[in-house]
Structures are given as structure tokens and as C-alpha cells.
N, C-alpha and C positions, 0 to 999 in steps of 0.2 A: 621558315617562312617570311615571307616580309608584306606590308601594307603601306598604304600613303592616301591620305584623305585629300583630295583635290580641292573641295568645296562642303558646303554643307550638305550638298545632294548626290556628290559623284565619290567615289574611292575606289582605289585599285588594291586587290590581294592575289599573291602568288605564292605558290610552294613548289618545293623540288625536295623527291624524297628517292634516296637511292638505298639497296638492299642487296647483301650478298648473301647465297648461301652455299656451301658446301657439303656434300653428304658423301660418304665412304661406306660402302655396304661388302663385307667380306663373309665369305661362306667355305667351309672346308669338311669335308667328309672323309674320314679317316681310312685306313687300310682294314681297319676291322667293323666300318660300317656295314659291310655285305660278305659274303663268303668268298669274295673273289676279291683278295687284295689289290687287285689291278683296277678297279672301279673306283676307288681312291681319286677325289678331284678337288681342285681350291678353284674358286672365283672370286674376283674381286671388280667390284662397280662404283664408277666413280663420277659424281654429277656437280658440276659447278654452276651456278645460275646469278646472273646479274640483271637486276631489273631496275628502270628509271621510271619516275613518275613525276610530270610536270603539267602545273593549271597555272593559268591567269586569269583573271576575270577583273570585268569592270562592273561595278555596283550603282544601281542609284535609285535612292528613294527619298520621297516627296510626298507631304501632305498639304492640303488645303480644304480649306471648309471642311463638308463631311468625307473628304476622296482621301484615300490612300493608294499610293501608287508604287511597287516595288519591281525593279528590273534587273535581271542579271542578263552580260553577255561577257562568254567566255570562251577559252579554247584549252583542251586536256590532251596530252600525248604518253603515251606509255611504249615502253621498247624492252622486252626480255630476251636475253642472248644466253641460250642452255648449251654446254660442252660434254657430253657423255664420254667415257672409255668403260668397256670391259672388258676383262682377261680370263682365260681360263687356262689352267696348268692340270696335267695328269702325268703319268708315271711315277707315282709316289712309291719307292720302297721301303720308306718308314714315317713315322707322323713325328720327325724331330724337328721340322721347319713347316706349321700348318700354314703356310702361306704359299702363292701362286711362285715366289721365289725357291720353293722347294721343290717345286716341279721339275722332274726331265724333260718335258715337253710343254710349252704353254703358247698361247696364239692369241690376238686379239679378238671378240667373239663379235666386237661392237663397238662404233667409233663415229662420230658425227659431232657437228656445231650447227645448231638450229637457231632463227632470230625471228623473233615477231614483233610486229609495229601496230598500234594505233592510236589513231588521232581523232578528235571529237570538237566539233563546231557546236556550241550549247546558246540558247537562248530561252529566256522565260520572264514571263510579267505577271505580277497579280497584281488583283484589284481589289479593293474594298471599300462600300459604301455605308458611311455609319456603322462600320463592324458589325453590320447586319448581312447584306448582299455581297458575296463572294464569288470571284472568278480567277483562273490562273490559264495562262495559256503556256505551253512551251514547246519546243522542236529540238533536235538535235540530229547533227548530221554525221555519221560515223564512218569512219575507212578504216578497213583490216588489210594487212598484208596476207592476211590467209587468200584474198580472193583474187581473183584474175582481174586485170585493167578493165573489163566490162563490167563487172559487180562488186566493182573494190569498194565503193561508198553505197549507205541505205538512208535514209530519210525517216526519222521515227516522232512523229509528234505526239501531243497529249495536251488534253483541257478536262478541266473540272471547273463544278460550280456550287455553290453551297448557300444555304439560308438558314440564319439563326432565327428562327420564328420567336424562341422565347425572348429576343430583344424586341418584338413588336410591341404596340401601346397596349395591344387586347389580352395581352398576358401579364402585362406589368403589374408586379404585384402579387403575382400568385403564388401561395403559400405552399400548393402542390407539385407543380412543373417549375423545375430550377432552369432546366438546360431544353432546348429541342432544337436541335439542328437536320435541316433535310441537306443531302449533298449526294453528287454523282461524278462520275469521272468515267473519262476514256481514253486510252493510252495505247501506244504502239512502241513494242520494244523489239530489239534485235540481240542475236544471239551467233556468234563467230565460233564457237567451241567446237572443237573437231575430235572424236576419241577414234582412234586407228592402231589397227593391231603394228604397225611400224611406225615408232614413234618420230622415226626422222622423217617421215612424209607428213605427218600432222601441220606441219606448219607452212605446207608447199603443196596440196592437194589440187592444186590446178595445174601444178608443172609436171611432166613425166621426169619422176626420178630414180636414176640408176644407182645398184648398189653392187660392190664387189662381190663375187661369190669364185674360190679356187677351185679349181677343175683339174685332171690328169692328162697329161699332154707329154707323147714321147717320152716316156718313162718318169718324169718329172711332174710339177706342177706348174699352171700358169694361172694369174690374177684374170679375171673376165669379168663382163659388168651385165648385168640383167634387170628387166625392167621392174621397180618395186610396187608400180600400183599402174591404175588406169585414170590418167590424166584428166581433169575436166574443169575446163575454162569456163565454163557455163555455172559453175557454184556461186551463191550467193549469201545473204543473209538469210537466217531461219526468223521468222518473224512472230510476235504474241502479240494479238489485239485482245485488250480486257475491258470490259465494262462495267461497271461499279457502281450502283447504287446503294444507299445506306442512309440510317438514321441514328443520330447522338442523342441521348435520351440522360436527363436526369431527375430526382425528384427528391421533395424534402431537402431541399437545400444541399442536395447533391449527395446525399447521404445513400441514396441508390443510383446509380450512375452505369452507363454501359452505351454499347451500340449494336446494331442489327444492319447486317449489310447480304447484299447478295453479289456474288461473281460470276462470269463468265468469259472465260479466256480460249481463243482460238489460236493455236498454234498452226503456222502452216509453212510450207518450204522446208520440211523438216529435215537437218543435217544429219543422214543414216549409213550407214556401212551395211548395203543388202548383199545378200546372195545372187548373184547373176552366174549365165551359164559358164561352165568350164572349158568353153571353145574360146572365151575370150583369153584365156591362158589365165585366169585369176580365179577366185571363189568369191569374192565380194568386192563391191565398187562403191565410192561415196557417191550418193546424190542428194539434189533436194526434191522429195518425196512425200506427200501425206499431208493428211490435215488432222489433229486432234483434239477435241475440246473438252474443255475440265470447267465446270460448274457447279455451286453449292451455295451454301448460306453459313457466314461465319457470325457466332452470338460470343457477346462479352458482357457480363453485369459486375460490378463490383458495388459490395455493400459493406458499411460501416453499420455493424451491427447493435456494438454497444462500446460507450464511451463515456465513462465514467469514471472519475478520479484518475489515480493508478492503474486502472483496469482498461484495456481497450480490443476490440475483437472485430478484424475486417474479414470478409470473403472476396476471394476472385474467382470467378467461373467462366471459363473458355471453351467453344466448343465450335466444329465445324464439321458441316457435310460434303463431300464430294463425290462428283459421276465424273467418269473418265470413259469418255466416247471415240473411236475412231471413225472419222466422218467420211476420208477419201485417202486410197493408198494407189490411185492411177492400176496399172496394170499387173501392179504385184499383190493385188488383193486375192487373198486364198492362198497364198506360198506360205509355206511350211520352214520353219525355221528350227535349224538342228546346231546349236552350238556345241564346239569342241570342248570338252573336258575328260579326255580319255575313252578309249571304247566302251567301258563298261558303264558311263554315265551318260553318254548323249541321248537327249530326252527332248522333247519337240513342243514348240510354240505354235501359234497358225494366226497370220495377220487376216482380220475379219472386220471389213468395214460393218458399224452398227452396235460392237462391240468393243471392250477396252483395246487399249492398242498393245497390251499384252497380256496373251490368254493360253495358259496351260493346255498341251493337246494330247490326247492318247487313248487309251481303253480305260472302260469302267469296269471296276473290280468287282469280283462276284465273289469267290471263296478259296480258301487255301487248298493248299495239295494235301492227302493224307499223309501223315509221318511215313507209314509204309513204303510209301513212294519216292521219298528223299533220300538222297545218297548221304551218309553220315549226319542226320539232322541233329545231333545232340554236341558234335564236336566244337561249335562257336559257341559261347554261351548266350542266349536270349536271343539266336539269330533267328532267320527266317528264310523260308526258302527264297531260292532266285525266282524261281518263276509262280504263276498263278492263276486261277481259272478267271477269264473275264467274260462279260455280256455280249450275247450275240444282238444288237442293237437293230439291226435291220430285218432278223429272223429269217435269214437264209442258208442257215445249218451251218456257216463258215464264219471264222473269223480272219478278217484281211483288213485292209486300210478303210473298208467303207465302215467299218463299227467304230472307228475313231470318234471322238466330238471333243468340244471344248469342256474343259475340269474345275476351270475355276480362273480367277485372276489375283494379282497381289496387291489390289488396292482397297484400303480400309473404307468404311461407308462413312464412318463416324469416329471421331476422335475427341478428346475432352480434358481437360485440367482442374484442379481445384485446390486452389492455395488458401490455407486459414492462417491469418497471421495474429498473433496476440501480443500484447504487452502487460505485464503484472510487475508494477514496480520498475527496478532497474534489469529484468528479466524481460527477453524477446524469445519468442516461439513462432518458427516459420514451419507449417506441413505441406507439402504438395503432393496429390496423389494426381496421376494420369493412367488416360486409357485407350486402347485403341481396339477398332471392332470392325468386323467384316471383312478383314484382309486374309489372304490364302497363301502359303508358302509351300514351293517345291521342296521338301525335306529330302535331301540326298545324302544327308550324315549319317545315315544307318546302312548305307550301301554296302560298305565292306563287311559289315556280318552277313550278307548273301550273296558276295562276288563269287564267279565262277574263278577268281586267279585264284582263291582257297582250297579248289578241287572239294569243295562240300556243300551241301546244301542244293545241290542242281536235281532235277526231276529224275527218274530212272525209265528207263525205255518204255516198260510196260504200264506207265501208269496210264488210268481211264481216263477218255476224252481227251487226248492229248492236242487234239484239234484246237481245244479252247485255252491253251496255255499261251501265254505272254510273260515277258519281262517283268518284272514287277516295277521297276524305275521307270517303264512306258504306261505305268497305271494310275488311275485316282488314289491308289492307296498311300501313295506318298505326297499327295495333295491334303496340307493340314491346316486347321484354323490358326492362325496368326496372331487371334486376338490376345489381349493382354491388360492386367492392371497392375501399375506399380507404385508403391510408396517412393516417388522418384526421389525427392528430396525433404531432409528434416533438420532444423538448424536450429539449435538454442544457446542463446548468448545473455552474459551479464554484463553492464556497464558498472566498471568500478567507481566507488564512490569519490566526491572531492576531496575528501579529507585525504584519501591514498595518492589522487593526483596532484596535489599541491606538494603533495611530499617528495614526489619524485620528479616533479617539475614537468607535466604532463598535461597536456591540453583535453585528450580523453583517453580512454582504453577499456578495450571490450574484449574479453574471453568467451570463446565460443568451440560448441563441440558440432560437427555436422556430419551427415552421413546421406550416401546416395544408393538404391535401390537396394534399402534393408528388407523391403517385402514386395515379391514379385509373383504374379499369378498368372500363368498361363493357360490355353485351354486343354481341356482334359485329352484331346485327342493328339497333342504336340508331342512328340517324343525327341525332340531334339534341344539342344542347350540354350537358343536366343531365338526366337520368335522375329527379334528385329534385324535378323542378320541377314542382307542381301547382298549377292556377288554381285559387283559392277566392275567390269573391265572391258577389253578390246571383245571378248569373243560374247558378254552379256549385257547387252544393251537395251535402250528403250521399247525394242520389240521382242526382249526375252529374258524380261525382268522378272524378278522373284526366286530367284535359286540361291538356295539356304543349303550351302555345302560345311556345314556345322558351325561355323564363326566362331567367336569368342564367346565364351560363357558371358551371362549378364556377372558383372563386377560389382560386388558390394564392396564399398569403400566407406571409412570412418575418418573423421580429420578433425584433430585439436588443434586450435590455434590462437592466437592472438592479436587485434589491431590494436597499434599505438600511434596517437598522434602525439609529436613533439611541439 
């Protein structure tokens, strides 16, 4: 970092950061991992990442009479270089060398270098009159190497206004209202993040990328090249426009203070990898498509309940609501999305304008198959049948695609947290409770219990009403309530007295014990390990969100520590 003061009004600040990250991940499946020793394999994945960030800003600050002006003019640049190699080896006869080097045959599964650059030109002006009337205007011009020459740059303005009503003469001396501020803002932001199955394409989606593929030729093999993507030089920045009016308040010398605000965020030109006709030679293509709106209310209030001698107690409550609505998706409205996760796990989502951007889709569960019509129903403990009876929604006496419907969505309607902090002499205690309500999850975690791969739990051929049977994974039976309430954090500390600090020549010292997720209550009908777990990868994106394939259980952690300042 560097800074230079030109005069009383102007100064220049610059910074430069370089980070290097090296990741090595190895995998070995030994000769006894399966019934066939020939299945043994080793993999080695290596990724090195070099990242540079540079900033240069000219700052201006001036006050005269009742006016205050602050301005910033600057440039920021980022560069990221990734190098990836992945090797695989097989043909192990023993487990003596459990690495790629011990394989009889090994080959390069993947290898590439990719580079990404971002440059931004930034300007901002803040103005205040009598520290009572406030205004801010900013604009940034961002350029990304992810896009082609036609749409490489995007312009993103923002402005805000504020009025500190509590500073007006008509509220001077108020013993009740200590702070009142009205504010509103409007801003546009851009997104150039792309998530694709082929990582080598992610940084160059506007270019036609070729990837090497070996093929048999005249008794041997030859290296050939195939298209890896559908190039799209019309790709551009995804854009989010947000309107955000709000009120900040404080009562009784700010012993009660907080804010209430409304937000409405509309995102358009979404960067989504959506299904395309197989005649293109591909299953998906990256497009700017669709518009989604998120709106709701955020509320925050903090109260100083008791301040008396060596005892203090304060409470902070935060809550928000959100409604997610897909407002446009072009010609793809009504499309059925089936992300790939193995043949037994293919489930469906639907794109439906007027509903959330991600909607679970399928059949409505009706009832279970009687045990006498299930093959070996007790072979797997606590298992369920692979098939269930579903409802005939249109009443035509048949079960077909017309009986599918929206089964739910993964978005919570209400989230909250409450933090109580206590100071009792040298002791301090902090307790944070958190909750989420209204979200649903597609819990696929129990699938193996009723998978056909086990040869059990399938329905016998003489089952009644067989025309009303569908696979359980395609029904509402695995759509479960993802609501929860958790004791998210508990922290108890003790500050050592001055007599001990002086003895060991310390400025301060605090002994503490903290715990996270000590209590966790999920919904009665949730049968998984973690209702917050959501699979997000190149197959499960914004339009197929909410897939829960087990995930890691909620981690309960207890930490004992000491903070010391010398």
C-alpha cells in the first residue's frame, strides 16, 4: 500500500495484492475396494492459481460553510491465472504404491491453463448540507475478459439520498426520538460469473473452444479435436437493479435503535446454461436469458435492556422476508429441467413465469404400496418402496405427464436471528438463535434405501392399480420442509483482573469457551441430516436449486481459547 497527500484537499492512495494458491488432491481406490481388483485406480488433481489485484484512487475532501463534499476517482484491475492438470492411473496389481506412479497405465484426464481479467473505472461524489441533507452519486465502468469485444464493458450507476430528520429544529431537544433518518437508494450492479460443466470454457464462453479426444484409427489411436461449447459472442453482463428505501430510528437516547427497509432487486440478462435441442450437438448452451425479481422487507432493532453498574444486557433482533418471482424467460418458459445425477436420481424442475425461478416438479404422492406387493420389503432396514401411488390430477383415469404439477420451491419466506449479550462483572455471555421458515428441499438422501440397484423394494407385477404407480423420487413425497431453529452461537468469556495482567506484563487477557449449533431443531417431516444443505454445481444451478443429496450433517463444535494482548 502507498499514500501521498497532495494538499489539504487531495490525496492519492494505491494498493497491490498478489496471492498464490496451490491445491493437490489425490484419490486411490485399492484392489480390495470392489470385488474386481481390476477396478483399482488412482487420480491426482493439481491446480495452481495466481491472482493480482491493483487499485489506484484519487480522493478529494472539502468542507466550506455548511457544505461537505467527498469525491473519489479511480481505477481497479484484477487478473487471475489458473493452471490445472489431472492424471488417472489403472492396472494396479497390488496396493504397495497407492498413487498414479504405481499404475501400469496412466494418462492425462484433463489439462489446461486459463486466464481472466477485469478492469474497472470508478467515480463517486458524496455531498452533505449541515450534516442533515445527504446525497451520493456513483458510476463504474467494468470490463471483463469473459465477454467478447461487442459487450466487454458494462456501465453501472447508483445514487442515494438521505434526510436526518432528527437534526431539524422542530425535533431539537426531543427526549423520546433521538434519531430519525429517511433514506432511499437506487443502484445497478453487474455479474460476469459463469458456471459451466467444462471449466476450461468458463473464462472464454464467447469463443469456440476445441478439446482433444483420442480415437481409434488404423489399429492405433490418434488425437482429434472436438468442439467443447457453442460459442456466443453476444454474451453480456448480467445486471441487477435494486431500489431500497428505508428508515433508521432511535429512541430514548438510542437505547432502542434500528432500521426498517424495503428492497426490490430485479436481475435481467441472466447468465444461465440452459438445455438446447440435441440437433446442435450439445445438451446445453450459455445464454443471457430471463428476468427474476426478489423483494421483501428487512428489519433490525437493537435494545439496551439493562445498564446498571456491572450488569448490562442488550438484544439485537434481525428479520427479513423475501419473495422470488420469475418475470420473464423468453421462449424457454415452461421448459422441464432434468439435471443429471445418475439414472436413479433424475428429478425434474420447471421454468414457470409468475412462480419462483426454481420450482420442484413432478407427481403428487397419494399412498404407499402394500407390503405384500413389494419384493423383499425388509431386506433394507427402514427402507421404503421404490414406487408409490400418485394422484390423478386431471381425473382422466390415467397417470401421464399431464398429472405433473409444481410441488414447491427452495426459498425461505422468513429468516431471523436474535442475539442476547450480557456483561456480568468480568464475565460476558453472547447467545445467538437463528431460524429459517418456509423453504422446502428435495431430499434425495434416502434414495439408496429404495433404489432398484439393490434388487429389493421394487413392486411386484401383480400389484393392484399399477397404472397409478410412479417412482418415489418423481413425487412430492421427497419434498420436505427445510425450516429450522438453531442455537447458532454461544460464547462465554472471562476477563482476567489487573493483578494478573500486571504480574505477567499483559495489556489484556480473556479466557473463553464457545459453541456452535449446540441445539438444532428441524421440521418434523424432514428425514435428512442437514436441511441447509443444497447441492450447487454445474448440473444444479439457479433454475434447478434445492437438491439435497445428504450433505454433511450439522457440525456441533465447542472451542476453548484465550485472547492475549501484550
